C-alpha positions in Angstrom: 105.1 123.1 131.2 102.4 120.5 132.2 102.6 118.6 128.8 105.8 117.0 127.2 106.5 118.2 123.8 107.8 115.0 122.7 105.2 112.9 124.2 102.2 115.1 122.7 104.0 115.4 119.3 104.6 111.6 119.3 100.8 111.0 120.3 99.6 114.1 117.9 101.6 112.4 114.7 100.0 108.7 115.5 96.5 110.3 116.0 97.3 111.9 112.3 98.7 108.8 110.5 95.4 107.0 111.8 93.5 109.4 110.3 95.2 108.7 106.9 94.8 105.0 107.1 90.5 105.6 107.6 90.6 108.4 105.2 92.4 106.0 102.5 90.4 102.9 103.4 87.3 105.0 102.5 88.9 105.2 99.4 89.4 101.6 99.0 92.9 100.7 100.5 93.3 97.6 101.9 94.4 96.9 105.5 92.1 99.1 107.6 88.3 99.1 108.2 87.0 102.5 106.7 85.9 105.2 109.0 82.1 106.4 109.5 83.0 109.5 109.3 81.0 112.5 108.7 83.3 114.1 106.3 84.6 113.7 102.6 88.1 112.9 101.2 90.2 115.6 99.9 92.0 112.8 97.6 94.8 115.4 96.6 95.3 116.8 100.0 95.2 113.4 101.5 98.0 112.0 99.1 100.5 115.5 99.6 100.1 114.7 103.4 100.9 111.2 102.9 103.9 112.1 101.0 105.5 113.1 104.5 103.4 111.4 107.3 103.5 107.6 105.6 107.2 107.7 105.9 107.1 106.4 109.5 104.3 103.8 108.6 105.8 101.7 105.5 103.1 99.8 105.0 100.4 102.8 105.0 103.1 104.1 102.3 103.1 101.0 99.8 99.4 100.4 100.3 98.6 103.9 98.8 100.8 103.1 96.1 99.3 99.9 95.1 96.1 102.1 95.2 97.3 104.7 92.9 98.4 102.1 90.7 94.8 101.0 89.9 93.2 104.5 90.7 95.6 107.4 89.8 93.9 108.4 86.8 91.3 109.5 89.8 93.6 112.1 91.2 93.9 115.9 89.4 97.1 116.7 88.9 97.1 120.2 88.4 95.1 120.6 91.7 97.7 118.8 93.1 99.9 121.2 92.2 98.5 124.0 93.0 97.7 123.0 96.6 101.7 122.2 97.4 102.8 125.3 95.7 100.1 127.7 97.6 100.8 126.2 100.8 103.5 123.8 100.6 101.6 120.7 101.9 103.9 117.3 101.1 107.0 116.6 100.1 108.0 117.4 96.1 110.7 114.9 96.1 108.7 112.0 97.4 105.7 113.0 95.0 108.3 113.1 91.9 109.4 109.5 93.0 105.6 108.3 93.2 104.7 110.3 89.9 107.7 108.4 88.3 107.2 105.2 89.7 103.6 105.3 88.7 104.7 106.6 84.9 105.7 103.1 84.0 101.8 102.2 83.3 101.1 103.8 80.0 97.4 105.1 81.2 99.1 106.7 83.7 100.9 109.2 81.5 99.5 112.4 83.2 101.9 111.8 86.0 104.9 112.8 84.2 105.3 116.0 84.4 105.5 115.4 88.2 108.0 112.5 87.5 111.2 114.9 87.1 114.0 114.7 89.5 115.6 117.2 91.0 119.0 115.8 91.1 118.8 116.1 95.2 120.6 113.9 97.0 120.7 111.5 93.8 124.5 110.5 94.9 124.4 110.3 98.3 120.4 108.9 98.9 118.5 108.8 102.0 116.4 106.3 103.5 112.8 106.9 102.5 111.3 105.3 105.9 112.1 106.8 109.1 111.5 105.0 112.8 108.6 106.4 114.6 111.2 108.6 116.7 112.3 110.3 113.4 115.5 108.3 112.9 116.1 106.9 109.5 115.0 103.1 108.7 118.0 101.0 107.6 117.8 99.4 104.4 119.1 95.6 103.9 119.6 94.1 100.7 118.3 95.5 96.7 117.5 99.3 96.8 114.4 100.2 94.3 115.9 102.2 91.3 113.2 104.3 90.7 113.0 106.1 94.1 117.3 106.0 94.3 117.0 108.3 90.8 114.8 110.5 93.5 117.4 110.8 96.5 115.5 107.8 98.3 116.6 104.4 99.7 114.1 101.9 99.7 113.6 98.2 99.0 111.8 97.0 96.0 108.2 97.7 95.6 105.9 94.6 95.6 102.1 95.3 95.3 99.7 93.3 97.0 97.1 93.8 94.2 94.4 94.0 97.0 93.4 97.8 96.7 89.9 98.1 95.5 87.8 101.3 94.0 86.1 103.8 96.4 82.6 102.9 97.5 79.9 104.9 95.7 77.8 104.5 98.2 80.0 106.3 101.1 79.8 110.1 101.9 83.7 109.8 102.5 83.8 109.2 98.6 81.4 112.0 97.2 84.3 113.8 95.9 85.5 110.5 93.8 81.8 110.2 92.9 81.5 113.5 91.1 84.8 112.7 89.3 83.2 109.6 87.9 80.1 111.2 87.1 81.5 114.8 85.6 85.1 113.7 85.0 88.2 115.2 86.8 87.5 118.5 86.3 87.1 121.8 88.6 83.2 121.7 88.6 83.5 118.5 90.3 85.4 120.5 93.3 83.2 123.7 92.9 80.2 121.0 93.5 81.3 119.7 96.3 82.0 122.8 98.0 78.3 123.9 97.3 77.2 120.7 98.8 79.2 120.6 101.6 80.1 124.4 102.1 77.2 126.3 101.2 77.0 129.1 99.1 79.6 131.0 98.1 81.1 133.5 95.8 83.5 132.9 93.1 86.9 134.2 95.1 85.6 131.8 98.0 85.4 128.6 95.8 88.6 129.7 94.4 90.2 129.7 98.1 88.6 126.7 98.7 89.4 124.7 95.8 92.4 125.6 94.7 92.3 126.5 91.2 92.6 129.7 89.1 89.9 132.3 89.7 89.1 132.5 85.6 88.8 128.4 85.5 86.2 128.8 88.7 84.6 131.7 87.1 83.9 129.9 84.1 82.8 126.7 85.5 80.2 128.2 87.5 78.8 130.1 84.5 78.3 127.1 83.1 77.0 125.2 85.8 74.5 128.1 86.6 73.5 127.2 82.6 71.8 123.9 84.1 69.2 125.6 85.8 70.5 123.4 89.0 72.9 126.1 90.2 71.8 129.5 91.4 72.9 132.6 90.9 72.0 136.0 92.1 74.3 139.8 92.8 75.3 141.7 95.4 76.5 144.8 93.7 78.4 143.6 91.2 79.7 140.3 92.5 77.9 137.1 92.1 76.6 134.5 94.5 76.3 130.7 93.8 74.4 128.7 95.7 72.5 125.0 94.8 69.3 123.5 96.4 70.1 120.3 98.0 66.6 118.6 97.1 67.6 119.1 93.7 71.0 116.6 94.4 69.5 114.1 96.7 70.3 111.5 93.9 73.7 111.8 95.1 73.1 110.8 98.4 73.5 106.9 98.5 74.7 106.6 102.2 72.6 106.3 105.6 75.3 108.5 107.6 75.3 111.2 108.1 72.1 112.2 107.5 72.9 114.8 105.3 75.4 115.6 102.9 79.0 115.2 104.3 80.4 118.4 106.4 82.9 120.5 104.8 86.5 120.6 106.0 89.5 122.2 104.7 91.7 119.2 104.7 94.6 121.1 102.5 94.8 123.9 105.1 94.3 121.8 108.3 97.0 119.1 106.9 99.3 122.0 106.3 98.8 123.4 109.6 99.0 120.0 111.6 102.6 119.7 109.5 104.2 122.8 110.4 103.4 122.5 113.9 104.3 119.1 114.4 107.4 119.9 112.3 108.3 122.6 115.4 107.2 120.2 118.1 109.4 117.8 117.0 112.8 119.6 117.2 114.3 118.3 120.2 117.1 120.7 120.0 114.9 123.6 121.4 114.6 124.9 125.1 111.0 125.3 126.2 111.4 128.9 126.0 112.8 128.5 122.1 110.1 126.1 121.9 107.3 128.5 122.7 108.7 131.1 120.7 108.9 129.4 117.7 105.4 128.0 118.0 103.8 131.5 118.7 106.1 132.4 115.5 104.8 129.8 113.2 101.3 130.2 114.5 101.4 134.0 113.8 102.8 132.6 110.2 99.9 130.7 109.6 97.1 133.0 110.8 95.8 134.0 107.2 95.9 130.3 105.8 93.8 129.3 109.0 91.5 132.4 108.5 91.0 131.1 104.6 90.1 128.0 106.1 88.0 128.7 108.5 90.3 126.7 111.3 91.1 130.2 112.7 88.3 129.5 115.5 89.7 125.9 116.7 92.5 127.8 118.4 92.3 129.3 121.8 96.1 130.1 122.2 96.8 133.9 122.2 98.9 136.6 123.1 97.5 136.1 126.5 99.5 133.1 127.0 103.1 133.9 127.7 106.2 131.9 127.6 106.0 127.9 128.0 102.0 128.4 128.7 101.4 129.5 125.0 103.1 125.8 124.1 100.5 124.4 126.6 97.6 126.0 125.0 98.6 125.3 121.1 98.9 121.9 122.1 95.6 121.2 123.7 94.4 123.1 120.6 95.6 120.6 118.3 94.7 117.8 120.3 90.7 118.7 120.1 91.3 119.5 116.6 92.6 115.9 116.2 89.8 114.5 117.9 86.9 116.9 115.8 88.0 115.3 112.9 
């Protein structure tokens, strides 16, 4: 083995946290300069991965809470639930605590269905925040009662009130811009998919957007009625596409030169979380670690294929023993650098 899994795990986690800061900054949180990426933020995927990864960065976690207090109406709560249920991205207990806290504001009542505490650890709560090495971060003084109700201890939440709405002229905020134009509904994510991913069949768009098949099919038919979404048939299968020139009014940024590129953020974040969870297990010997990584890799193959991410991995069964760990770490580093 040529790489230290523990060191690689720490570097990959730090890289992921850096990406989360960049994406949240692109949406308007304070504390970081927005990146000039060629991608578009997926708000629901970003929030879900934040429920796990930002536990190692209390400042990021609380800046996100501050942003959600003023902008939580832009989150599609149903899509948030769909993503979590289908690919297990994020921590449902942390999400419930966030939803409970947001539900204090009358204009954010739509978060209440997510706010139900499941009673786990309610009598013996765990620290919400962790140190960089994974150990619990000690809590001193008063404890926030809402998070305690969901099994977590943390200090009282003090909003800095510095968050802003997303910049509508930014390519990274294209998804938000579509919601501002058309409302928080499935057709916005379908349009985003057609603009950035290209033509697709209803089944493709269902997988990409995480809505129910009937929701996608009905939205596509309504969009096609506008004349700005086109459809053709291959046998019985309908294929939908749009002409980018018809949608140039949305392009209010200088970079990228066209619409942002498509990234399946829910599946990418989910895969990163799964691999980092295994790499961070210090109790595994090198051979057991390699075996567990291979098992996880095999389990994730269908999801990686659905997200168009399988081609990013060169690790394969030709890599034996600890060589598989090295190959996978290189793949994860390359993947992190590409976004």
